[in-house]
ZAMARGU-4260 file (C-alpha; in steps of 0.2 Angstrom, whole numbers, plus 5000, padded with zeros to 4 digits):
<rodrens>
0) 5000/5000/5000 | 5007/5017/4996 | 5003/5031/5009 | 5005/5050/5007 | 5021/5055/5015
5) 5019/5065/5031 | 5027/5082/5034 | 5045/5080/5041 | 5049/5088/5058 | 5067/5091/5063
10) 5076/5093/5079 | 5087/5108/5081 | 5093/5108/5063 | 5088/5108/5046 | 5089/5092/5035
15) 5104/5090/5025 | 5103/5094/5006 | 5100/5077/4997 | 5111/5069/4985 | 5099/5071/4970
20) 5099/5090/4971 | 5118/5091/4974 | 5122/5080/4959 | 5111/5090/4948 | 5118/5106/4954
25) 5136/5099/4951 | 5131/5094/4933 | 5124/5111/4928 | 5140/5120/4935 | 5152/5108/4926
30) 5158/5100/4942 | 5162/5081/4941 | 5149/5071/4951 | 5163/5061/4960 | 5166/5077/4970
35) 5148/5077/4977 | 5142/5059/4977 | 5138/5054/4995 | 5136/5072/5001 | 5117/5069/5004
40) 5120/5052/5012 | 5115/5054/5030 | 5101/5056/5041 | 5089/5070/5047 | 5080/5070/5064
45) 5062/5065/5065 | 5051/5062/5080 | 5045/5045/5085 | 5028/5040/5092 | 5034/5043/5110
50) 5041/5060/5107 | 5059/5054/5106 | 5071/5060/5092 | 5075/5046/5081 | 5086/5045/5065
55) 5077/5046/5049 | 5086/5044/5032 | 5085/5060/5021 | 5072/5056/5007 | 5083/5057/4993
60) 5098/5047/5000 | 5102/5033/4987 | 5102/5015/4991 | 5110/5003/4980 | 5102/4986/4977
65) 5113/4973/4969 | 5106/4957/4963 | 5106/4941/4953 | 5094/4934/4940 | 5077/4940/4933
70) 5061/4932/4939 | 5056/4920/4953 | 5070/4908/4949 | 5059/4892/4952 | 5062/4878/4939
75) 5071/4881/4923 | 5081/4897/4920 | 5078/4901/4901 | 5094/4910/4899 | 5103/4895/4908
80) 5094/4883/4896 | 5101/4894/4882 | 5118/4894/4889 | 5118/4875/4891 | 5112/4872/4874
85) 5122/4885/4864 | 5138/4885/4874 | 5139/4867/4881 | 5130/4857/4868 | 5116/4850/4880
90) 5100/4843/4872 | 5083/4847/4878 | 5081/4831/4888 | 5097/4834/4898 | 5092/4852/4901
95) 5075/4847/4907 | 5082/4834/4918 | 5094/4846/4926 | 5081/4859/4931 | 5066/4847/4935
100) 5073/4834/4946 | 5062/4819/4952 | 5052/4819/4936 | 5050/4808/4921 | 5046/4812/4902
105) 5030/4803/4896 | 5019/4805/4881 | 5003/4815/4884 | 4988/4809/4873 | 4981/4823/4862
110) 4969/4835/4871 | 4962/4852/4871 | 4964/4867/4883 | 4953/4882/4887 | 4962/4899/4889
115) 4955/4914/4897 | 4960/4929/4887 | 4962/4942/4901 | 4964/4957/4890 | 4946/4955/4885
120) 4939/4953/4903 | 4923/4963/4905 | 4920/4963/4886 | 4910/4953/4874 | 4917/4944/4859
125) 4919/4952/4842 | 4926/4940/4829 | 4928/4936/4810 | 4938/4924/4799 | 4945/4925/4781
130) 4937/4908/4778 | 4921/4911/4787 | 4915/4904/4804 | 4900/4896/4812 | 4890/4903/4827
135) 4872/4898/4834 | 4872/4884/4821 | 4873/4897/4807 | 4887/4899/4794 | 4894/4916/4794
140) 4903/4921/4777 | 4920/4928/4775 | 4920/4946/4778 | 4906/4945/4791 | 4908/4946/4810
145) 4900/4938/4825 | 4897/4948/4841 | 4893/4937/4857 | 4888/4943/4874 | 4887/4930/4888
150) 4870/4927/4897 | 4867/4921/4914 | 4859/4905/4908 | 4876/4900/4900 | 4871/4905/4883
155) 4874/4920/4873 | 4866/4934/4863 | 4872/4935/4845 | 4873/4948/4832 | 4881/4945/4815
160) 4886/4961/4805 | 4894/4965/4788 | 4912/4968/4793 | 4916/4971/4811 | 4906/4987/4812
165) 4894/4986/4797 | 4876/4984/4795 | 4867/4971/4806 | 4863/4955/4796 | 4856/4944/4810
170) 4852/4944/4828 | 4847/4930/4840 | 4851/4920/4856 | 4860/4903/4857 | 4863/4890/4871
175) 4880/4887/4863 | 4891/4902/4867 | 4905/4897/4855 | 4911/4903/4838 | 4919/4889/4828
180) 4931/4890/4813 | 4925/4881/4797 | 4936/4866/4802 | 4938/4861/4820 | 4954/4850/4817
185) 4971/4854/4824 | 4985/4862/4814 | 4974/4871/4802 | 4980/4885/4790 | 4980/4903/4795
190) 4966/4907/4783 | 4954/4897/4794 | 4960/4905/4811 | 4947/4916/4820 | 4952/4934/4821
195) 4947/4946/4835 | 4940/4963/4827 | 4956/4974/4829 | 4966/4960/4838 | 4975/4944/4837
200) 4971/4928/4828 | 4968/4912/4837 | 4967/4893/4832 | 4952/4883/4838 | 4936/4891/4845
205) 4932/4907/4854 | 4918/4908/4867 | 4910/4919/4881 | 4906/4915/4899 | 4902/4924/4915
210) 4913/4923/4931 | 4900/4929/4943 | 4893/4944/4934 | 4909/4948/4925 | 4911/4943/4906
215) 4925/4933/4900 | 4932/4927/4883 | 4939/4910/4881 | 4949/4901/4868 | 4947/4882/4866
220) 4961/4875/4857 | 4971/4859/4854 | 4986/4859/4867 | 4999/4857/4853 | 4992/4872/4844
225) 4991/4882/4860 | 5010/4879/4863 | 5013/4887/4846 | 5007/4904/4853 | 5016/4901/4870
230) 5034/4897/4866 | 5038/4912/4855 | 5032/4924/4868 | 5039/4915/4883 | 5056/4912/4875
235) 5067/4920/4860 | 5064/4912/4843 | 5081/4919/4837 | 5090/4908/4849 | 5088/4894/4836
240) 5100/4905/4825 | 5114/4905/4837 | 5115/4887/4843 | 5100/4887/4855 | 5087/4877/4847
245) 5088/4864/4861 | 5084/4877/4873 | 5068/4881/4863 | 5064/4862/4863 | 5066/4862/4882
250) 5054/4877/4883 | 5041/4868/4873 | 5042/4853/4885 | 5041/4864/4901 | 5027/4874/4894
255) 5017/4859/4889 | 5019/4851/4906 | 5014/4868/4915 | 4998/4869/4904 | 4993/4851/4907
260) 4994/4853/4926 | 4983/4869/4926 | 4965/4870/4932 | 4961/4887/4937 | 4943/4892/4933
265) 4927/4883/4931 | 4926/4890/4913 | 4944/4889/4908 | 4960/4879/4913 | 4973/4893/4911
270) 4975/4911/4906 | 4986/4921/4893 | 4997/4932/4905 | 5011/4930/4916 | 4999/4925/4930
275) 4999/4908/4920 | 5009/4907/4904 | 5010/4921/4891 | 5000/4916/4875 | 4999/4927/4860
280) 4988/4916/4849 | 4992/4912/4831 | 4998/4930/4828 | 5013/4927/4838 | 5019/4910/4830
285) 5037/4909/4823 | 5043/4894/4812 | 5058/4891/4824 | 5047/4889/4839 | 5034/4879/4829
290) 5048/4867/4825 | 5053/4866/4844 | 5034/4862/4848 | 5032/4849/4834 | 5048/4840/4837
295) 5043/4837/4856 | 5025/4833/4852 | 5017/4826/4868 | 5033/4825/4878 | 5027/4830/4896
300) 5035/4830/4913 | 5026/4820/4925 | 5028/4814/4943 | 5019/4798/4947 | 5010/4799/4930
305) 5003/4816/4934 | 5009/4832/4924 | 5019/4844/4935 | 5018/4863/4935 | 5035/4865/4927
310) 5038/4884/4931 | 5052/4894/4923 | 5059/4911/4923 | 5071/4922/4913 | 5087/4920/4923
315) 5091/4911/4939 | 5107/4921/4943 | 5117/4905/4944 | 5106/4895/4957 | 5088/4890/4956
320) 5076/4895/4970 | 5070/4877/4975 | 5052/4874/4979 | 5042/4861/4968 | 5059/4856/4962
325) 5076/4854/4971 | 5087/4869/4970 | 5102/4867/4958 | 5117/4877/4952 | 5114/4885/4935
330) 5130/4886/4926 | 5122/4890/4910 | 5116/4907/4916 | 5133/4914/4917 | 5132/4925/4901
335) 5114/4930/4904 | 5112/4949/4902 | 5103/4949/4919 | 5115/4937/4928 | 5120/4952/4939
340) 5111/4968/4940 | 5111/4984/4950 | 5097/4996/4954 | 5096/5012/4964 | 5082/5018/4975
345) 5080/5033/4986 | 5075/5032/5004 | 5059/5041/5000 | 5054/5028/4987 | 5058/5013/4999
350) 5048/5021/5013 | 5033/5025/5001 | 5033/5007/4994 | 5030/5000/5012 | 5020/5015/5020
355) 5032/5016/5035 | 5033/5035/5035 | 5051/5042/5036 | 5063/5028/5033 | 5075/5024/5047
360) 5083/5007/5042 | 5080/4993/5029 | 5088/4976/5033 | 5088/4959/5026 | 5084/4947/5040
365) 5085/4930/5032 | 5091/4921/5016 | 5089/4904/5009 | 5107/4900/5010 | 5108/4894/4991
370) 5122/4903/4981 | 5132/4918/4983 | 5129/4932/4996 | 5119/4920/5007 | 5106/4917/4993
375) 5088/4923/4990 | 5080/4935/5003 | 5067/4926/5013 | 5064/4940/5025 | 5067/4959/5026
380) 5063/4972/5039 | 5059/4990/5034 | 5058/5002/5049 | 5051/5019/5048 | 5045/5034/5059
385) 5027/5027/5058 | 5029/5008/5059 | 5040/4993/5055 | 5035/4981/5041 | 5042/4963/5039
390) 5041/4956/5022 | 5047/4941/5012 | 5060/4943/4998 | 5046/4941/4985 | 5035/4954/4993
395) 5051/4966/4993 | 5054/4962/4975 | 5036/4966/4970 | 5035/4982/4981 | 5052/4989/4975
400) 5051/4983/4957 | 5066/4973/4958 | 5071/4960/4945 | 5072/4945/4958 | 5072/4941/4976
405) 5091/4938/4976 | 5098/4954/4981 | 5108/4965/4994 | 5103/4982/4999 | 5115/4995/5006
410) 5115/5014/5009 | 5125/5024/4996 | 5131/5021/4979 | 5141/5006/4974 | 5147/5001/4957
415) 5137/4989/4946 | 5143/4971/4945 | 5149/4967/4928 | 5147/4950/4919 | 5155/4953/4902
420) 5152/4939/4890 | 5168/4929/4886 | 5176/4933/4870 | 5178/4920/4856 | 5193/4908/4860
425) 5209/4917/4856 | 5202/4934/4854 | 5211/4949/4862 | 5203/4963/4870 | 5204/4978/4858
430) 5213/4994/4865 | 5202/5010/4868 | 5199/5021/4854 | 5210/5036/4851 | 5203/5053/4853
435) 5191/5057/4838 | 5191/5039/4832 | 5176/5027/4833 | 5177/5012/4844 | 5185/4997/4835
440) 5173/4985/4825 | 5165/4972/4837 | 5168/4983/4853 | 5152/4990/4860 | 5152/5009/4862
445) 5152/5016/4879 | 5137/5026/4886 | 5147/5042/4883 | 5150/5037/4865 | 5132/5033/4863
450) 5127/5050/4870 | 5140/5059/4859 | 5133/5050/4844 | 5115/5055/4849 | 5120/5073/4849
455) 5127/5072/4832 | 5146/5067/4834 | 5159/5079/4828 | 5145/5089/4818 | 5134/5091/4833
460) 5134/5103/4847 | 5149/5097/4856 | 5162/5097/4842 | 5177/5086/4842 | 5184/5076/4857
465) 5200/5084/4865 | 5205/5069/4875 | 5201/5051/4879 | 5187/5044/4890 | 5194/5045/4908
470) 5189/5039/4925 | 5183/5051/4938 | 5191/5051/4956 | 5186/5036/4966 | 5180/5027/4950
475) 5163/5036/4953 | 5160/5037/4934 | 5169/5042/4918 | 5170/5058/4908 | 5176/5064/4891
480) 5180/5082/4886 | 5175/5090/4869 | 5178/5107/4861 | 5161/5114/4867 | 5157/5104/4883
485) 5160/5088/4892 | 5150/5072/4894 | 5150/5064/4911 | 5143/5046/4915 | 5139/5039/4932
490) 5129/5023/4936 | 5115/5034/4944 | 5114/5049/4932 | 5118/5040/4916 | 5127/5050/4902
495) 5124/5069/4904 | 5131/5085/4896 | 5138/5097/4909 | 5141/5113/4900 | 5126/5123/4904
500) 5123/5131/4887 | 5124/5114/4878 | 5113/5106/4892 | 5100/5119/4889 | 5099/5115/4870
505) 5101/5097/4871 | 5089/5094/4886 | 5076/5107/4886 | 5066/5109/4902 | 5072/5093/4910
510) 5089/5096/4917 | 5094/5078/4916 | 5097/5065/4903 | 5082/5056/4896
</rodrens>
């Protein structure tokens, strides 16, 4: 819950000026942020409930959150699966066996699945098809559309129009609240798929239902056809082009198992968002992930013959979280772009997220003991002037918008952890570019170089460089000087121009980098 912040009271002294104000002032005056970083780190006095003066952290004091991985970390790590496939040559079955211990692979007989399309909650169904469709036992021609509204008795009112918003051709009611394609078989061509008016296309049938009094739209589709719209949006089809085809096959097996274990609603087994599995319908299909689904057809993870909820997340950070499946080390995740990450929050943002009033302390109280830094956070305490809140690591992740629940949090600014991808065997690291020269081919430009290019390079407002890119004192950031200004980069401010005249023209009305 977010609460309105209370007015701050001080005892005998004014609060210190915060870091954000000093950093901005330093930038506009051309002073290197390294000289002021930390100037606002400290506390102001605030009164506790008993009238005592207690320490409260200034609202704009920065806190650095350093973490590992992206997502809940349970089951398979998708970047880890890619690493195992592309870099270590593992097959899908070995990948699946590594992440989902205590399970077996069995063939699931052909079956359908019903999917709640959550983006249409509260709405009726408006659908057409290039090959025509059937509704209320009536054929609807190509170019015509059916509009269904769920009724309390389980049926639907139906209107057929010319086009999605043209003249009415027929109206009535039906006990069968489904729109069917011209052929109900699996693996039908795109011409026969049903298309939402102004939206995605879907294989199978589309229907309406009520959850209490709330309208719902449901897709009934063959399970293998459903997976064709899941794997490309839950994973990355392009992995097949860089040695990761087996990771996509592992994703197909995990997604099939998860779907087969679902049973969420009376009117649908699963949904189409991250609350279940993301599903984009046939619009999202990709030939590379279609191959992954078709080549693993029916392969399902089971325990005692029952499909298991094979959860997965983007990146484990190097160690899975445990839970339904035993925690395992994830060596494939090493080159994931979110293997390590850093995020900066202010004391005010933390206090607001937990509704504790002026922040006094934030402390990790327990971890699961798996992996570096003691593992994932299982308990965290946030103490404020108004109250103390104890939360789980997952609660903290959600409230603070963190990538995972595997993190450390400290007051002040610390450098971001780096996990550069290993160069090809035998490759040498290229030397830095000389003043005025572009970065060598194959070397990613720095944030300062990106900013310089964005401003027009040598022909832009800054002119030519007059020196190399250098580190600031205490490694707080980097800078490079040009004939008409300087670009400074820190992990918090990003790349910014610090000559005031250039700043005004490059960043009108903002005073900070976009």
